[in-house]
C-alpha positions, 0 to 999 in steps of 0.5 A: 512696724516701728523702731523705737519711737519712730514708725517707718510706715507712718511717716509724715508723708504717708500720713498726709497721703492717707489723710488726703485719700480719706478726704477724697473718699468723702468727696467721691461719696458726696458726688455719688449721692449728687448723681443718684439724686439728679432727678430728686425734687428740691435736692441740692448738690453737696460739695466737700471742701478740704484743700485749704484746711489740709494745707493749713494742717500740713503747715501746722504739722498734723494733717490728721486733724482735718475733717471735710467741710460739706457745703450745699452748692449755690448753683442755680436750681431747675424748675423742680428745685434741683441744682445737680448738673450731671455733666459737672458732677461726672467731671468732678467724679472723674477728677476725684477718682484720678486723684485717688489713683494717684495717691494710692500709687504714691502710697504703694511706692512708699510702702514698697520702698519700706518693704524692700528696705526691711528685707535688708534686715 
């Protein structure tokens, strides 16, 4: 929905929230892969980093330019060459899921306000 050149659904805050949600989804997927490869010989855990890049993109005015950086974990490996720490992965998975829930709630609140405001027209 837009009025003239201004979109009332895609304001900068909503765009930032949506971008952060997509970035967290990339992290969630990487964590799921790590967990599923806990017993895979020579598997090295992957980490998805984006917080600094997102902060810089927000400062620059366009959070949509951020892409997640996927890096290999430098954690020590076990006798099979695997460095996935299941406990650590589960904590990060839970934290990521909670952050996703928070962003979804924030987006729902924003869109709810837009819906209520549009009912007045």
